[in-house]
Steps between C-alpha positions, in 0.01 A plus 500: 500500500647839404496828691192633319299187575596517867399866519174424316419236761568752777257745337242223474544425871406860577834662572476871432720771356659583835656152496543434126626829356862444603527145359326606177727803458796265550376286211449807280849623587647158412316498165620853423855387572454213252409753231761764582648619173232325292174639636258500208157656462324179605697470824464873576124486444441201724746580777377861521148357520605264778639792698187709446275209597701443815468865596126490435464202735589721798185714470251265339211337680585192290876475550519135395380593150786749457757264651393227255513747211851603605615137506336439162687794350829372639427164338404667169830689493676165480304356208755401233515726193391209278173474692392866505356753263674828577309681228146431618476867594698810404797569725464788742784754522464522877567128535782512246663771714519277810853399589629227726600765755157666494317173556742397774437833678125441476537152649696649790223756558237224490684298765 
């Protein structure tokens, strides 16, 4: 069982953001480190989404939804290039502008 599956199970057991944000940000940080120097649009889109979802979980009345969505985005970031369609929607300049350092700073703020 991988780290995302273990975290998913913890969400399903009812653990909330106060307990899960740090381990989830650790996974996001590790994934960002895997893509350092080769962070493409797909990875930026999904990892930025994971960070935003995680932040949303702090204030939502349905935190488990946002925690699951964050984990799903982390998983999606790792989908192999051969299995994704990166052109299903036009690329957004704001997402293109994200850098490894910017996303890492956002993860640190989320933690």
